[in-house]
N, C-alpha and C positions, 0 to 999 in steps of 0.2 A: 567532421565530414566536409570535404572540400565542396566548393560550389559546383564543380563539374560532376562529382559523384551525386550530389543532390539533384542536379538537372537530369542525370541518367536514371535516378530512382523515380523521378516523376514520369519519365518515359515508361519505365517498368510497370508503374501503377496505372497507366492509361495507354496501353499499347495499341498502335495502329497496325502493327504486324507482329506475328509471333513465329517462333521456330521451335521444333522439338528435335533433339539429337539423341538417337538411340534406335532400338529395334521395334519389334511388334507391339510391345506395351506402349511405346511412344506413338505409333500409328493409331492405336486405340484412343490414346489421350487426345490426339489431334481431332479425331472424329467426335469424341465427347465434347470438345470445345465447340466444334461446328454445330452439334446437336443442341448445345446450350444457348445458341444464338449469337456466337461471336461473328462479327461482320467483316473483320479485317482479313488481310492476306495471311496465309499460313504455309509453312514449309516443314517437310520432314527430311532431316539430314541423316543419310546412311550410306556408307561407302561401298557396301556389298550388294545392294539390291536396287533394281529399277523401281520397284514398288513393294509396299507391304500393306496387307489388308486393304487392297485397292487404293492406297494412297501413294501417289508418285513420290519418288525419293530424289533429293538433290545429293550428288555424290560427295560433296565436301563443303565445309563452311565457306571456303574461298569462292565457291560457285554461287553463293547466294547473291541475289541482285542488289541487296543493300544490307547494311547492318540492322538486324531486327531490333525492335524496341524491347522485346522480351524473349528469352530463350530458356527452355527447360533442358538441362543436360542430364541424361540418364545413362552414363557410361561408367566404367570402372574408374578408380581414383586417378590412375596414371593418365588415361585418356582425357579425364576431366581437366587436368592441368593443360594439356595441349589445346583442347577445345576453348578454354577460357582465353588463352593467349591469342588464338586465331580470331575469336569474336571481338576481343579488344582491338585487334589490328584493323578490322573492317568497320569499327565504330558502332558496335552494338550498344544498346541502352543498358540492359541488365541481364544477368544470368542467374539461374537457380541451379545450385549444385546438389543433386540428389545423393551422390555417392558418400559412403562413410569411409572410415579408415584414416581420418585426419587427427586433429588435436585431441579428440576424445580417446585415442588409443595410446597416447604416451609420447615420448621424445621424438621418435621417427615421424609419427603423424603430425606433431607440431611443426617440424621442419617442412614437411610437405604443405601444410596449411599456409605457412609463411610464403612458400613459393607460389601457391595459388593466389594469394593476396597480391603479390608482386606482378603476377601474370595479368590480373584483372586491371591493374592501373586505375584509371578513372571510371571504368565501367562499374555500375552498381552490381554488387554480388550478395546474394542471399544464400546462406548455408556456410559450408557444406553440411552433409548429414541432416538434411531437412526434407520435409514432404512437399514444400513449395508454397504457392500462392493461389488462392481462389479470389478472383476479382469479379464480384457479382454486379458491379456498376457497369462494367464493359463486357460482361459475359466471357471473360478470359480465364479459363481454368488451366493454370500451369501446375498440373497435379498428376501424379502417376497412376492413380486408381480412381474408382467411382467416388462420387460425392453426392450429397443429398440436397444441396442448396439450389437456388434459382435466382434469376436476374431481379434486382430491386431498383427502385428509383432513389432510395436513400436508406441508410441503416447504420449498423454499428461495425466497427473494425475490431477483430479479435486477433491478438498476437499471442502465440503460445510456444513454449519450448518443447512441446510434445506433439509429434505428428499424429499419434493415435488419438490424443484429446481432440485435435482439430477434425480428424476423420469422424469420430463419434459425435461431436457437436453438430457437424453437417448432417448427420443421420438422425438427430434427435427429433422427436415429434413434439416440438415446442413452438414452431413458427417464429423463430427469432429472425428478424430481417437483418441479414448479414451483408454489408457492403464489401468488406474485405476479410479474408481469413489467411493469416500467414503463419507458417511453421518456421521458426527462426533458426533452428539447428544450432550449429557451433558459434554463430554470430561472429565469423571471422572479420567481416567488414561492417555489414549492416546488422545492428542489434535492435532491441526494443526501443531505445531512445531515438535512434536515427529514423526508424519507421514512424514512430509517433509524431516526430517533428514535421514530416512531410504530410502524413495523413491529416493532421490538424488544419492543413491549408485546403483540404477538400471539403467544400461546404455541405456535401451530401453525407458526410460522416457525422453522425449525431452523438455518438458515445464511443469510448474505446474500452475494450475488455482485455485484461492481461492475465494470462495463466503462467505463473512464474515459479521457478525454483530459486532464482537469484538474479541480481542485476550485474552486468559487466561494467556499466558506465553510469555510476550513481550521479555525478554532476550533470551529465547529459540528460539522464532521466529527469532530474529535478528541473532542468531548464525547460524540457518539453512539457512536464506536468504543470509548471507555472504558466506556460503558454496556454494549455488547456483550461486552466483556471481563469485566465484573462478572457478567453473566448466563451466560457460557460459551457464547455463540453465535458460531461462527467467521465471520469476514469474509474472503472470497477476492476478490482484486483483479487484474484484467487491465488494466494501465495502458499506454496507447500514447502516442506522442509524446515520444521521447527527444531532448532538445535542450539547447542552452546559450543560452537566451534572454538577451539583454542583454550577452553577453560582449564585444561590440565596445566597450562603454563602460568595461570593467573595467581598472583599473591594477594591481590586486593579483594575486599568484600564487594566492590563495585562490579567486578566481573561476574560474581555469582548472582547479582541482582539483574543483570541486563545481558541476556543472550542475544545472538544475532537477530532473532525474530523480533525482539523488543525494539531493535533499531529500525527494522522495517516498519513496525507500527509507528515509530516516531517520524520516519520519513513520510509515510502515507498521511499521517495526521497533519503534518506541516503543509502538505501540498493538496489537501482536500481529496485525496484518493479514497474511494469507498472500498473497504476491504470486506470480502465475504468469506464464508467458511466452507463452501462446497459447490459442486457443479450446478445443482438446482438453483441455489440462491444466486449464483453467477449469472445464469441464463435469465432468470425472472427479473433480476435487477436491471440487466441490459435491456430487456423488453420494456420495462417501465420507462427507460430513457430513450428508447429507439426512435420514437416519433419526433423527438426534438422539442415537444411542447411541454416544458417542465412546469410544474405548479409553482405558484408564487410563495406558497407556505404550506403548513402541515395540517390545515383543517379540512374536514370532509363532510359532505352530505352523503349519507350512505343509504342505499335502497336494497331491499330484499323482499322476497314474497313469502317468507315464513319467519315465525318468531325464533326458531332454532338458528337460522342463518343470522338474524339480527343480533342474537346473543353472542355468536362467534365473532361477529364484526366488533362488537363493543369490547370484548376481551382482547382481541389481537390489535385493535386500534390503540388501546391504552398501553399495551406492551411495546408498541413501536412509536410512541410519542406522537400519535395522530389525534388531533382534537376533533370532537363531534359537537359543534355548536348547537344549542337548542333551537327549535323552530319558533318563529315569532307567532303572535296571535293571529295575524292575517293568514299565514300559511296553514295554521291549525284549522281555522274556519273554512278555508277553501278545500282542504283535504277531507274535512268532515262531510262535505257535500258530495264527494265523489267516491269515498271509501265506505265500507260497511261499518256499522256501529261498534263492532268488536275489534276494529283496527286500532292499534296502539299508536297514537299520533305523536311520535317522538323521533329523534335521530339517534340510532339507525331506525329508519322507517320500514315497518313490515306492511307493505301495501296489499298483502293477501292475494289469493288467487281469484277473488271474486270478480276482478276486472280483467282477468286473463283473456287475451284475444280481443278485447274491446279497445280498438285504436283510439277512439275519442276520449274514453275515460283514462286510458294510459297517458295520453298527451296532457290532459288536465292535471293529472297527478304529477307528471314530470315537470310541467311548468310551475306548479306551486312549490315543489321540492327544490328545484334548481334556482328559484328566486331567493337566493341566500348569499350572505357574504362569505361562505366557506370557499376555500381556495380551489377545491376540486370536488368531483363527484365520483361515487363508485356504485357499481351494481353487481350483486351476487346472482349468478344465473347458472344453473346446472341443466344441461340438455338431457332429455330422456333418450333411451335407445331408439335407433331409427325405425325399428319395426312397430313402435307404438303409434306412429303417424302424428305425434304431438309436437314435432319440432318446429312446425310453421308458426306456432304461437311464440316460441322463443325467438325465431328469426324476426318476427314483427316487433317484439320488444327491443331487440338490438337496433333495428332500423330506426325506431322512434327515439330511442335513447341517444344514438349518435346525432340525429337531427336536433334534438333538444340541447345537447351540449353546444353545438354550433350556434343555435338560436340565442343561447344565454352567454356565449363567449367563455365557456368553462372548459378547463382541462378535466379529464376523467379517465377512468379505466373500468374494465369488467373483469371479474374473477369468478371462478367456480368454487364451490366448497370442496369438491373432489377434483384432483388435477385432470383426470381423464374425461371428465364430463363437460369440457368445453372443446367441441370437435374442431377439426382443422378448418372446415368451411367457415365456421363462425369466427375463428381467430383471424383468418385471412380477410374476411369482410371488415372486421374491426380495424386491423392494421392498415387496410386500404384507406380508412377514414381518419387515420392518425390517433386511434384509440388503443392503448395497450390491452392485450388479451392475456391476462395473468392466470396461471393454473394452480389452483389450490388456495383457499382463503388465507391460510396461515402463511404460506410462502409469498402470496400476492401482497398482503398487507405489510409484511416485512420488507419486501422489495420497494413498495411505494413509500414506506417510511424512510428508507435510505435516500430515495430520489427527492422526496418532499423536503428533507432536511438539507439537501445540497445547496440550493440557491442562497439560503440564509448563511450557511457555513462559508460558502464561497465569498460572500460580501465581507464577512468578518475577517477571513484570512487575507483578502486583498488589502483591507484597511490596515491590518497589522504590519504588512510588508515583509513578514518572515519568509513567505513562499518565494520571494525574489532572491533570497540569499542562497548562493550555491554552496552545498555542503563541502566541507574540507574532505578531500580524499587523498591523503598523503601516500607516498610510496610505501609498499609493504616492508615491515621490519621482521627480521628473523632472529632467533636466539633469545636468550633470557635477559640480555641487557644488564644494566647496572642499577642496583637499588641505592637510593640516597638515604642516609640516616634521617631521623626525625628532625634534628637541628637544621641540617642542610635543606631538607624539604620545606620546613617552615620559613627559613630565610628566603628561599626562592619564591614562595607564594606571598610572603610579606611584601616583597618588592613590587608586587602587582596590586597591593592594597588589601590583602586578606588580614583581618585582625587576629593576632596571636598573643598569648600571654607574654608579659615582659620577663622572660626567663634568663637564666645564667648558665652558660656552658662551663662545667666544672669537672673536677676529678675527685676520686675518693679521698685524696689527701687534703684537698682544699674545700671539700663540701661543707664542713661545719662553719668555716670562716665565711664562705660565700653566703651561707644561709642566714647568718647574722645580719649581713647587709640587705639581703632580700626581704627578710621578715617571715614570721610564721603566721598561720599554718601554711604548709607548702606541699608540693608534690615532688617526688623523686622518681626519675626514670633513668634507666641505662640507655646510653646512646651508642647504637651499633647498627650498621647496615645488615648485619647477619641475624638480627632479631626483628623481622618484620611484624611478628605478632608477640608483642612484649608481655601481654597479660598471661599467656600460657607459659612464658618463661619465668614468671615471677619477677619481671623487670620493671614493675610499676608499684609505687607505694603512695597512697593517698592520705591527705589530711594529717600530715605530721605536724604536731602542735609545738614541739620544742626540740632542743638539741639531743636530749636523751632518746626521743622517738626516732630522730634522724639517725643517730648512731646505731640503734638496734636495726633499723631498716637497711642500712648499708651492709651490715654483716649478714642479715637474712638474704638480701638480694645477691650478694657475692656467692653464697652457698647455693642458692636456687639456680642461678645461671650456670654455675659449674656443673650442677647435676643435669640440667636440661640441655646445655650445649657446651660441652667441656672445652672445645677449642676456641670459644669466644672470649676475648679479653674484656675484663671489667676495668676499663681505664678512662672512660668518658661518661659523665653524668649530666643530666639536665635538671635544674632546679627551677620550679615555677610556682607562683602564688596559687594557692588552692582556690579554684573558681567557685562562686556561689551556685546553689542549685538552680538549674535553668528551667524555663517553661517547657522546653522540648529539646531533644537531641536529634540532630539530623546527620545523615551521611551525604557528602557531596563528592563525586568522583568523576573520573574520565575513563570511558571504555573505548578501546581501540579495536576495531574489527578490520583486519587486513582486507583490502580491495573493497571496502565499504566506506569507512570514515571514522570520525571521532564523535563521541556522544558525551554530553554532560548528563550525569545521572544524579538525581536528587531523591532522597528517600528518608524514611524513619531510620534513625541511627542508633549508636550505642551498642550495647551487648545484644539487643534484640534484632539487629539488622537482618540477619538471615532467617530468623524465625518469622518475622512479620512480612518480609519481602514487599513492603509498601513503598514503591518507587515509581518515578517517571523519568523518561529519557528524552533529551532534546539534542538534535544534531547540531554540531557547531559549523559555522558561527550561529549564534542565537541572539535574542533581544531581551532586554529587561522585562518587557511585558510577558514574553513567553516564560521566563523564569518565574515570575509572580503567579501566572496561571498554573504552572506545574506545581508550585508549592501549595496553592489553594485546592488543587485536585487530589492531593494525597488523602488517604483515609484518615490519617492522623492530623489533618489540617486544623481540626477543632482546637488542638493544643496551642495553636498559634493565634487563635482568635478569641481569647478570653473564656476558655472552657471552665464551666462551673464557677463563674465569678472571679477567676484568676485574672491577672493582668494580661493584656494582649501583647503580642510580640511587636517589636519595631520592625515591620516588614520592609521598610525602605533600607534599613541597615542590613537586613538579612539578604535582600536582593543584591545589594552592593558587594557583600562578602562573597556571594556565589558568583557574581560577575567577575570578581578577581580570579577565581579558579578558572573560569571560562577564558578569560584574557590570557592567563598563563598558558593554557592548553593551545590556544590559537597561535600564540607566539612561538611555541615549541612543538608544533604539530609534527614536524619532520622526524623528531626523535622520541616523542613521548609514547611510552608503551602503556602505562597505566598510572593512575593517581587516586589516592583516597584521602579525604579529610573526614575523619571519624573518631570521636564525635565533633560536630559543629554545635556548640552550645548556644541556644537561642534564648535571649532574655528580653525583658520589656524595654531595656535601654541599651541594647547592643548585642553583638554576636561575636563569639570567640572560637577559633579553631584550636582545640587542645591536643590534637594529634594529627599527623600528616605523613603520608607515604608517597614517594614518587619513584617510578622506575623508568629509566631512559635506555633506549636502544642505540645501536651504532648505525649511523646513516651510511 
């Protein structure tokens, strides 16, 4: 993104004047913008009318008194091209292109989208095929239809690839304070990464929510997400589209272990992005972060007015890694003086309804409970229906709770057991005081758990330095490429430091003679790029103890390969010393996802690789520390750590071996399609790669 486009994007995101190009729907959009509180100058551009819906029209873009900071274009796609060129000529800041029929429709549309991009020049361009931008910091609704949000002093920015998701989120009854909501459409020029980068410079944006199908600019996203990590601004992602794109071309086991969604997990983990599973967890987690007052850690003092609610808190807190420190003797003594004898003086505290509506007693209870080293406080409160006349007691408790949080310098939140029983007026009152109003105790504690874990995870990620490494995203490769045979694959990796057996490349005629030099017991393998899966072809014979066993294996192998793959020549053999039994077998491979990047995949290997599917993915480049952590996070990691009295693996040697694979991949990123080392035999005194497969594409 050039500096000029970036400057113009800043104009688009804080417009002093706006224009709408189109017909009656744009006249209504302009009026909604005014009704929403926008204070700047506004124009409606329409060549055929003097006014629409009582809004006067400017006949052409050239007749505008200046280049507007922000323009919403709601014309057909051909007129959109003309409008964009005319706006760029008069120095407009940014344009939002509502029309569809561009790159999403195929080759012709792609050509038109390229023309649109060229017409925009250095003007910021959002879309095409997008719903637009809701800017609630400046009350600028560059949006074609109604929306449910309102002006805020600070809040979250939501970026989505779905206009309908943005529309529905604006209408949701959740009181999420939204500073910006952008529908990014085709992302011809401005995408998620470019918008994030500029939004992170707006101090009133407290968190960023992403609703994604995929990323167009992975390195740019990584750069922006690292910037967010440095600034301490949480990113919450709802990623859809779990698939294994391209798996039909894969020859390696690695590709079956690590689909594209696993690579997104790896990207998010490395950058501290909080991934959620659905729209409700998306909104509630954003609400937990929206006030910008993040807790220092994951411990809670929890308050409820019933034993049932206290029990729910205890269950969900444990599930979400939230600690509930015990009350000290002083707190218990003070609470005993204000609460009835049947109150259970523990954390979570059931303070009962005995002091309901008693401001003095509630304040004494709150002061005793909040005098705690816990990082934050929580209150469970469900409002009764309005007809009961009992809401004023709930309002009193909220007011006293918020004041007590300020008095004690504590962050905290309120949640209800049932989502609908925390009404809008209570949520708005809480948010006005910087206290998240979360709906539903299960969703609320899950959301708080994610946000409470963020500061500690952030510090750890920044200390490791991996988040600052831009992921490799080489140009896409097409076709099946060229498979290297095992010997060539091993030699290529050995040059980067991967330990392999000291084998001999031989022929059927020379095998017995070469075996005498190498020594028994040994392993016999056929060497052919046409046999990627040698076991199925009968092209491997293990633990051959003497020349007679080798002779028999040679004849059996010749016949087996002739039956399995009649066209494959039996002319090259690999003889290797038989390795001793390992502590564990691993698979180490490289997964390439076109338009995404390269990932190092580490998992339980050998013949159980696809059965266990116990693997971790790391985007490249990576670090030795990340490799070690990935190894120790495997379900099978106990095998490396002295399981049941066995020796522990030499982890340093193992990390070095895996690093060799990563280094080879980084050096050959432009042409590497896939790579498997399986199995990598892990021992107490070293690591050996006994099989390898490399497939290279044509650049």
